N, C-alpha and C positions, 0 to 999 in steps of 0.2 A: 578214333583215338585223338584226343586233343593234344596239341603241342603246347609248349611252355607259354608262348605268347597268348594263345587262346585262354589258357588257364588263368594267367595274370589278368587279362581283360575281364574274364568272368568273375574272379574274386573281387576285383575292384568294383565292378557293377553291383555285386551282392553286398559289399561293404557299404556302398553308397545307399542302397536300398534299406539297409539296416541302421543307417546313420552312424556308422563306425568310422573313426579316424583311420586314415590309410596307414598310420604308423603301426597299427595292430599287425599288419602283414609282415612287418620286420621283426616282430618279437617271436620268441620260442612259444610253442603252444602251451598255454596256461601257466607259463613261468612268470611269477611275480604279478599275476593278475589279481585285481580285487574280485570280490564275489560277483558284482555286477558285470565286470569285464569278462569273467569266466563264463557267465550265463550267455552273454552276447556272443562270445567265441563259440560256444556250443551251438547256438542258433545258426551262426555262420557255417559251421561244419555241416549242420543239417541242410542248410540251403545249398551247399556245394555238393553233398552226396545225393540229395534228392531221392531218398528211399521211398518205396511204395507205402510203408507203414513205419511209424515212429512212436516210441514210448517216451513220454516226457514225465519224469518222476519228480514232482515238487519243484518245477522249474522256477517258481516264484519264491522259493525259500531264500530268506536272507536279503531280498531285494526291497528297496524303498518303493513308495507308491509310483513315482515316475518311472523307475526301472521296470516295475511290473507292467505298467501300461505299455511301455516301449516293447517289452518282451511279447506281450499279448498281440500287439499290432504286427510285430515282426513274424511271429509264428503264423498269423493269418496270411500275411503277404506271401510267405514262402510255401505255405501248405494249402492255401485255399483251393479246394477241389482237386488238388494234385496228389494228396497222400492221405492215408488214414492216420489218425492221431489217437493215441490213448493218453489222456492227460490225467495225471494223478495229482490232486491238489486238496488243500484244506480251505482254500479261499476261492471266491468267485471272480476276482479281478482278472485272472488269467483267461477266464471264459468270456470276458466282455466282448472280445473281438473274435472269439472262437466258440460260438454257441454249439453245445453238444447235440448230437442226434440221440444219444443215450446217456443216462447218468446211472451209475451203480453205486450203492453204498455197501461197503464191506464192514462187517461187525463180527468180531470173534472169528475172523478168518474165513467168513462165508459172505457171499453176496446175499443180502437180506432184502434189498429193495432195488427195483429198476424203474426208471421213468425217463422223461425227456429233460429239456432245459428247465421246465417248470419245477422239477424236483431239485435241481441245482439251486434255483432261486429260493425255493422254500428252505433248503438247508442253510443258505446264507442268512436269510431273514429270521428263521425260527430255531435253528440249531438242530441237534440230533435227538432231542428228548423224546419226540413222538416215535421215532424209529426204535429207540432203546426200549420204550414202553411196549411197543407192538412185538418185539422180539426179545423177551426176557432171557431165554436160554442163550442166545448169541451174546446178549449184553453181559450175562454172567461169565461166559467164556472170555469175552473181551476184557472184563475186569480182572480175571485171572492172568491173562496175558499182560495186562497193564500193571500188575502188582509191582510196586517199587518204581514204576515209571512216572516221572512228573506229568501232571495233567496236561501241560502244553505239548507233550509228546504222545498223546493218546493214539491208539491204533485204529480208531474209527476213521475210515478214509472215504473220500468221494472219488470215484473214477468216472471221468467223462470221455466219451469217444465221439469223434467226428470221422465219418467214414470216407469223406472225399467223394466217393461215388457209391451210392447205395446199391445200385444194380451190380457193380463189381463185387461189393462186399457180400451181398446176398448169394451171388453165385459161388463165392469161395466158402461161405459158411453153410450154405444150404437153407438158411432160415431168414436172416435179416436181423438176428440177435447179434450183439457185439461180443458175445462169449461163444467161441467156437465149440 
């Protein structure tokens, strides 16, 4: 059990690692934070809690290019080989410092394609058209889901996972797939 002094030292160290101003520690959690500050506070919480597995759902949403780069670097620093990560994103910048072991594409509510970091790179450079063409039933279901939804909010998602320790992940899942 950590005492208060140990906790303050650890949070100060983590804030330095994440390039956060020490004044963040004096503020209420997420009260009056900008979008970028809130994301950094979430990453700080992740660093302090140190879970074995974390789900990051569009952590890059609403961040400018510099903030996405810092978030990507910070996630890598706190999670590198220490935790499994499920990163849900529409963009590849978050994966720049967190290359996935697996990449899954969800279309119409189903995983329609699985690959590695190469699939994530392909999606970034070429988009989802090939996948939509190869999976017309799922694409049609996706279009039904998206009816009335602006194109920028399409429900085609890329989910990338980094296992931290493949051997540990394989023993938990029994296969080595990122889908239990």
